[in-house]
N, C-alpha and C positions, 0 to 999 in steps of 0.2 A: 618481549622483543625489545632488544639495546635501541633507544632511538638514537643511535650515534653512529658516523658511520665508520666504516669496517675498517678503516687504515688505522685509528685506535686499535683494534687487532694486536696489530701484526707489533706495534708502534707507542704502548697506552702512553697515556699521556700524565708525565707528573714532572716537577719541581727542576728545572737543571743547572740552572741558576740564579746566582744570588740576587735579593730583591734591592734597588739601592737605596744608602742607609746612611748617605751622606754627599755631601757636594764635590760634586766631579765638574771634568772640564776633554774636552776632544774639537778636531777638527769638526766635524760635524757630527750633529745626534740623527740618528734613525728614528722617526716615530712609527713604531708596527713590524712587527718579527712574523711576517707572513711571508710569499712567494715575492713580492716588490720590496717588500722591505732589506730583506736578506740576500736579495741579487744585489740590489745596491747598495749593500754595506759593503757585500765580496767583492767589490768592483773599484770601491773605493779603496777600502784593503789594499786591494789588489794594486792599486797610483800608488798608495805611501803614505797614504789618511791616516789619522788616527781617529777613529767611529767607533763612539757609544751607541747598540742601537736597549732599544727602554718600549716593553710589552708593559701590556698592562694586565694581559696573561701568562699564558707558557707560550713558548717558538711554537707557530703551526698548528698552533690550535685554532686561532678564530676561522675567517673563510677560507682560507687556503686550506683548511682539515678538512673541511665539507663540499671540497667537488671532485668532480668526474676524472681532473685530470689528464685533460686531453689533450694533449699537445703538439697541436693546426693552426698550419698558419692559415686559414684561411678564415675569413673578418664573419665574428657574429650579428651582421644585420644586415639588410635589404641591400644586398649590394645592384641591384638594377636603379633605386632609388639612387647609391650616393649616387652614380656614375652621372644620372642625370642629374643629379644637383649640385658638384662639385667637378665633373670634368673627368674624363678620362686621367689625362697623365698623372695629376693630383692621387687620384684613387691610386692608381697603380704604384706610382712612391710610398701610398698607407701598406697598400700589400708586400712592396717588396722591403718594406720596413719593415714589416710580422716576417717575412719572409727571413732575415737577415734573422730577428728575435729566435724565430724558432731554432734557426742553427748554431745559431753561438750557446744554445741550451743543449743540445744536442755535445757540440765540443766541449761543454763544463765539463756534464757525464764521462766524457769520454775520457777527457786528460785528469779529470781529478778521477776517475776511476771509482765514480761513486756506484754504490749496490743501491739501486733502488727498483729494481724490477724494469730495469728502462726494454722497451721494446720497437724496434722499427718497423711498423704497418702500414699499407694504404689506410686512406678511408675513402668512405660514400653516405656525399650527400642526395640524398634524393628530394631531387626538387622540379623547374622547369624549365622551357627550351631557354626561356627569355634569362635567367642565374646563368647559365650557359652560355648564351649571346659577352656578357660582359665580361663571366671569367675566363673563356680562351683567351680572351684578349690579355688577359694579368698574367697567365699560370702557363707557360707550356707545358709543362709536368702533368698537367690537370686534361684527362681524358671524359668526353659521354659515353656513355654505356646506359642504352635503351632510356630507365627514368631517372638516371641518377650519374653525377658527376663524381668517378674518382681522382683521385688529389695520390701521387707516389712518395715515400718519404716524408712519411708523419709518424706520431710516434707517442708512446703513453707513457708513464712511470707507477710508483707511487710517494706521493704527496710530500709525506710523510719522514719518507726514507732518504728524498733526494736536499730536503730544507736542513737536515739535521744532519748525514753526511757532507754537507758543503760547506757548514759550523764545524766537521770535523778533520777539516783539509789543510795542510799550511798558512793558508788565508786566509782560511777559518778563522781559526785560532787565536787571530792576532784582531779580532774585532770582539770588544767589553760587550759581556748582553747582561741586561739586571730582568728580568723577571716580575710580577706581581706589584707591578710600576703604573701609576699611574699620572698623564701625563697629563696636567691642570690649566695648564699657561704655557702658550709662545710669545714672548715679548722681544721685538727687534725692539734695536739701539742703534744707535752712527756704526759701532766700534764690536757687538757681538749679539748672540741670543740669549737671552735667560732663556729656559727648559723649566719651568716645577713640577713638581709632583708632588704627589702621594710622600711622597717618603727623604724628598731631598731637593734639592737646584741641581745643575748641566748650566754650565756656562760653554759655547760653542761659535764658531764662527759663521755657521750653513748648520740650516736646520732640513732633512723630509718628510715631509708628513708620507706614509705608506700604509696608513692605518686601514682601508677603504673610506670609512666614513671619518673624516676629519674634523675631530669635535671641535677642534682649539678655533675654527676658523668655519661659525656655518654658514659663511657668505655663501661657500664654495657650495652652499647644499642646493642650491639652487642650477648647479649644472643637472643634476641629475634627480632618477628618481628609483626607493628602493621597489624591487621584485622579491616575488618568493619563487625559488623552485623546488624540487623534491624529487628525492634518488630511492630507489630500492635497488637492494642485492638478492638475488634468489639464485638459489644453489638446485646444481639438478642430478639426477643422481647419477647417471653417465657423464655423455661429454656435450657441455653446449650447447642448442640448435643453431651457433652460427659462427662466422673463420674470425680470422684473426683481427681487426682492424679496431675502427669508429665509424661510426655508422651517427648520422641524422637525420629528419627528416624535414618540409613546411609546412608542416600542415598547424591549423590551431584547435585545440594548443598542440605545442610539436615536443615530439621524444628525440632524445641522444641516449647511444648502447654501446656497448660492447664490453668484451669479457674481462673481469680479472685475475682469473686462473681457468684449466681447463675445460671446470664443471662449472663454472659463478658466472651470470650478465649481470650488469649494471643498469639499472635504466632512470633517466633522469627526464624530467620533462612537466607536465601539468605547471606551469606557471603561471602568475597574477599576481596583481601591485597589493603592497603588504600593506597598501590603505585602502584592499577590495574588502568587502565582508566575508568575511570567515565562508569554506563553502561546506554547504548544508550532507553533502559526500566527500567524503576520507580522500583525498588525494591518492594517496597511499594507496588506497582500492584501487580507482581510475590508475595506474603504472599496472596494479598487479594484475586485471582484467584486459591493460590492454597485452602486457606481454603473452598470456597463457591463447589469447586472438592470436597473436603474429610468433610464436614461438612457443607452439604447445610440446606437455612435456611436462611429467610429475615436481614439477620446482617447489621446493621450497623458499619463503621469502624469509633471508634469515636478518637485514640489516634494513632500516630502513634512516633517513631524514633529512632535512631539510637543511639550504644554505638562500643567504641574503646574495640580490646584485643587483650591483648599482649601475640606471642604465641609461644613456644621454639620450639626446634624443636624436642622433643620429647616430647610436649603436659604435663609436667610436670614443676609446677613452682620450684624461686627458694627461698630459704631463707635463708640466708647466710654473713655470715661478708667479707664485703669489703677485698680484698683482702691484699691493702697496707694500711688498716687500722683494722686490724683484731681484735681490744681490744677494739674499738673507736663509730666502726661504722658498722653497719648491716640493711643490706636490703633485703624488698621483694617485686620479680620484676618476668612477665612471669608468671600470676598464672592463662591464660589462659582461657576459657568457664564456668567452675565451681568454679567461683568466689569466692563465698559463704563460703563453703567450704572449699578453696584453700586461700581465706582470715583468717579461721581459725585454718588450719592448720602453714601457717605464722606466724600467732599471737602464738600460741605454739613454736614454734623454736626461734623465734624473742627475745622474752622474758625472754625465757631460755637462750641464749646466756648472755642478760644482769645479768641479775641476779646470773649467773653460774652454770649454774643447766640446761646442755647440753642435750635436749631429746636424747634419744634412737632411730639410725636412720637417726640421724640431718645430716651427710652425706651425705645420698641416695634426698638432698634435697641442695647438694650447687656443684662446677665446679666440686667434682670427680666423681659423677654420670656419666657425659658426657663427663669427662679429656677434655673440654674446656680448654681455658686458655684466660684470658684477655687482647687486649692489653693496654700496659701500659700507663696511661692516658699522652696527651698531651697538656705542657703547652706550648703554642708560648714564642719562645725565651728562653726557659730551657739552662742554662750552664750546660756541663758536669762535673762531678763528680768531676773529680782533675781541672779543669778550677775554677771551684768553689774553692776548696782546695785553688790554686794556690793565688787567687785573694784575698781571707781570712788572707792570711799568709800576703802577699805584702801593706795590708789597714794595718791591723795592727800594720807592722811594718815600718810601715813610720810616721802611725800618736804618734807611743811611742816615736820616732827619734828626731821629729816634735813639741813633749811634753820635752823632758830632753835637746835637743841643745840650747837654746837659753839660759836657767839661765847655765848651764854647760859652756858657754862660756863669755858668763856674767862675772859670779865670774872670771872661769880663768883669766881674761883680768887684774881682779882688786887683783889678785893675792889670792883669797879666799873670804872667809864671813868675815873677819878678820875688814875689813876695814869699818867693821861697828859696833864695839865695842865701847861702852860708849859712845853714839852719843843720843842725844834728836831725839823725834819721827819725829820733825819736817824736821831736818837733814836728817835722816832716809827715808825720805816721798821724799828729794831733790834730795835725790842719787837712789832709787828702781826706778822712773815714769817710765826711759828710760827702766824697765825688764819689768813693765807691760806694758808698750805699746809695747815692743815683742811679749807676750801672745795673746794683743788684733789680732796682727795683723798677727800669726799665727793662730788664730781661726777662723780668716774670713779665714786666706785662706782652715783650712778645710771645712770648712763652702760651699767655691764654686767648692773646690770639688767636695765634696759629690754632691751638690744642683746639678749643670754640671752634672755631669751623673749618676742622680741616680736612671734612669733607669735598670745600669748596676747592684747598690748597691743593690739594692731589690729584684736583684736575689741571692746576697752573702750572706745577714743580713737579719734574717722578720724585727728587730726590730731597721732598721735605719736610717727608716721615723721620729719614737719621737726623737730617737738620735740627730737626725739634727735640728728636734727645740726646743731641751734642752739647746743644744750647741749651738744655734741661741742664745740663753738668756745669756750663758755665755760671746758672745762674746761683748754684749753688754755690758755686764755689766763691762766686760774689758777697752771695749774702752772709758766706762763712769769715770770706778775707772781713771784711764791716767790723762785728761790734771785738775781731780782733787787733785791728788797728787802732780801736782805741781804745779795747785793755794795754796795748805799747805804751803810746803818744800818752794815755793819762796817770797809767801805772796799774799794776792790775788790782792794787788796793782799792781806791778810788772806784775803779769801776766795779770790785764786789757792793764795796760800799752803796752804787748806786746816785754818791752825792755828785757828780758830777750832772744831776738832770735834777730840775726842781720839781720838789716834792710831787705838787698840783698834775707834771707830765708823766711821773712815772709810771700812770695807767698804761701807755704811747707804747710803753717802755717792756712791758710786761708783755707787753700784743707781740713785742718783734721778738720774742722770745720764744710764746705760741708758735705765731709764721715761723721760723726756722725749722721747728720741730717737725710742721707738719710739711715744710717741704722737704723733712730726709725722708720721711714716709714717702710722698708719691714718688722722691724722684727712684729712692728702695724698691719698689711694687714696681714703677716701670719695668726695671732694667732685669727684672728676674720674672716679668709677664710673659714668659715662656715654657716657665717654671710649672709642673704641674700641677701643687698646691694653689698657686697662683695665677691661673689663663682663667677664670672667673670670674674673682675676686680686685684684679688690678686696676679693673675701672673703676667700678664704682668708687676705691679709695681714691682713682684719681679725681674724681669729682670734687676733694678736699682743695683742689689749685683755686675753686672760686671762693673758697673762704680765706685762703692762701693771698692770692692778690686784694680783696680788702681789705686784708688785715696791714700788708703792709701797703697801701693807698693811704689809709685812716697814722699809719705809726708814718710814713714820711711824712704827709702835710701836717701833720699837728710838732712833731719834730724836726722839720729839716728846715730853720731858718730860712733854708736856698728857696726851699718850693715856694713857698708866701706872700717870702717880698721879693722875690726877681721874677723874671719874664717865666721862669719853670710854671708859675703856677698856670700860663696857659699849653704847657707839655702835657699836664697833670690832667689838667681837662680832658686836653686832650683825648688823653690814656684813659682816663673815666669814658668818656663819649665812645669813642672804637669797641671799650669792653664790653660797653650796655648792644651796642650793636651787632656783632660775633655772637655776642649770647641769644640775639635774637635771629641770625645764621641759622642757630644750631637748633630753635626750635623750631625754622620754617624746614630746617632741616630733617625731625624727626616727625613732621604732620605733613609735611607733603604728600601732595598726590603721586603718585607714576612711580615708578620700581628703584629701587633704594637695596640695601644692604641691610637687611632682617640682624638685627641683634639673637646672637644667642642662648636658647633659653627663652626666648619670644612665644609667645601664642600669638598664631595668627587663624584670619580666616580663609579655611582652603575649600570649601561646599557649603551644601545646604542637603538636609536629608533626603531630600526629595531624587536631587542629583544624584547620590550612591546607593544604588537599587542592587538589594540580593543576584548573585549569578552574571553581577557586571564588573567594567570594571569602570572609577570614571578619571579621564585626565584632569589634573586641576593644578595650574600654574601658579606660582606665588612669588612676586620676582622675576630673575631670571629661571629660576627653578620650577623642573615640572614634577611632578606627583602621582604618583597612580595608586587611587586608591579605591575601599573592598568594605563591600556590606557583609559580613560572616557571622549566621545567625546574629542579625542587632548589634551586630559591637559593628566600629569604624576602625581601617585601619589604612596605616598611608606607609608608601616605600618609596623611593625613587623612583622613578620610572623608566630609565634605559636601565637597563639591565647590564650589568658589571663583564656579559662575556664581550659584545663585542658591538652593544650600545641599541640593541632593538629595542620597538618600545614597549614595556607591561602591557599598560592598555587597550594595547592590538591584541592581544594573548587570551587563547582559550583558559578558562577556572575549570577548575576541579575539585567541589569543597573549600577546603582549604588551599589549597597549591594554584598558582597562574604559574601555564606555562609561555616563554617565550616565543612567540612567533617564529622571527628568523631560525635559532637554530637547537630549540627545544629545553632549555636551561629549564630548571621546574625550582619554584620557589616558595618557599612558606609564606605568607601573604600574612598572616599574626608574628613573623618576627622577621622576615627577610633573610632565612636561612636557606641555605642551596638544599635540595633535594638532591637534585640530581644531574649531571656537568653537561654540555663541557662546562660550566661557568663555575668558581673558584673561588670565591671573594662573593659574602653575603652584598644583599643589598641594606642604603644603609633605611631605618622602618625609623616611622616617626610618630610618637606617645599623641593620642586623642582625646579629643572631650570634648562632651554635648554639650551645649547652651539657649533652649527652645529649640528652633528648627536649625542651625548652627554649625559645625562641625567643626571645628578649631585642633591644626595641629601647632606642635613644639617644635619650633626650628631650633 
């Protein structure tokens, strides 16, 4: 029996849109191509915005593809408790927002003529008189019938047909979509938002995150908890023994059901927290038993699947500006069990924020509703504000001093610039080449100081790396200009003979040739660092800059008369001291405790043999990375813990031989290779080589 939702039978999963292969730009980037993301993109494109949607899998294959597609305005929450907590006026505003979003969904289907098996039927909620006491004040179309509330003007549709049909409309075709494109970072600054993906980068004015689990903003995860819900589809030989409509109860565990065609019932429920231990009895067996008891008949279960729900503490969703980036990043999360209309609510609110037309009652879907505060995003090794400010001042002052002092001292020792008056260019070149040499070394020193402590300067200036690379080119330019001016000033013949330097000093001259050759190598490898043949070796070649600095310092100290016999000697000693200090900072970064970037190819302790038991997954945390580790037939394997489909935790999945099943949507992977055995995942898990030394298991990053 396929462990996949029946929506994929009629609309199979396949790659429909290209992967992002190069840099792109848009007014708005929407992350996530489920119902909330596509509805938001549709609203924005309709308003004239240039929209790009990024989806790590395929359109409508995440949580939206595993829904039961109840298009109901009824809140999936404890409604009497909400009335007590927020008061009836606020609750009514929330309910009416849902009703309005539901009607907008109906209007879109009808206006765009989307063929998605849409039906409008009543729904029934089997509940208590306490629920009815509140509902009757919220919904004039509802009525109490014995032991349930009947809601008129409800609906259902085929979720994948709806989403893909919406993208095939005139407005939908204006949306640029990239599939199999994983967003790895979202970085706002004063003027734009940079969205970094596995394949390229996108620059936008604003970003909407509608991916269910906002992976790039882990601080938002405190707003909800993940639950799992289970679904079966059962086909009867004759007509299914329920009327048209949607039905759900309030029991524990609760159930919800409807027909998908004349002969098939879709039944969901048996929910549990994803962090809870796996049930000993199959939830699908429990659903099957409940179905046969409630609706007898020779029904055959044709599909089973599971879905993930992101539940907030009060059962209501959040659609809000990110507190730290309120004008640029907008997020929908915690859509809970009523994801169809909840997604439409989120699309209304998020598109309103982007367009500057904030909807009425928007605050009811922000943190103001619950009074929650987000934890400050934790950035590993982030500097305190005062320390960052101090380092900026120190670095700028030191750099400005280094740029001004060589020329100041050089010309001061010669009584100003007057000694250059009325001289020809060749003579001027012979007099000024020492100054160019002084600046060549000054730039080499600056490169050394920046490169050795780059891990620190990145935290001080966001632009320090491109500045470092650009400065490297200038250092090489001055290094070449220095001997060129000597050759021009003294004549090529004298330059080649090296007679312009005393014989006992020519060793330092050869040192100059050596350092120039090393600089060429280090600069070229840095420029080619992204080429496949250079990715693994360029850093090692770059270590030659230590030899460059030492040799240039010796060369300039002994050959440069200005250095030892003027105040430049103090500057040169300062260069040496600061160079030693930055080497110390590099060593500190290498051996300091705490989270830091682990070099590619490095072997890192991940677990002990006792921790990784056969038949169980072990969660290992290395820096900011989570790994699922396995012991299969006495060998140890490791892969990324978060499923490539929708981020489900594989360490909580079930194991069968060499296969692990994601607990969220049942993707299965080979634990020995990370390969996908069965979808909905399409991309393999990244796996890591392991080795055992004593009782410790190491992984290679």
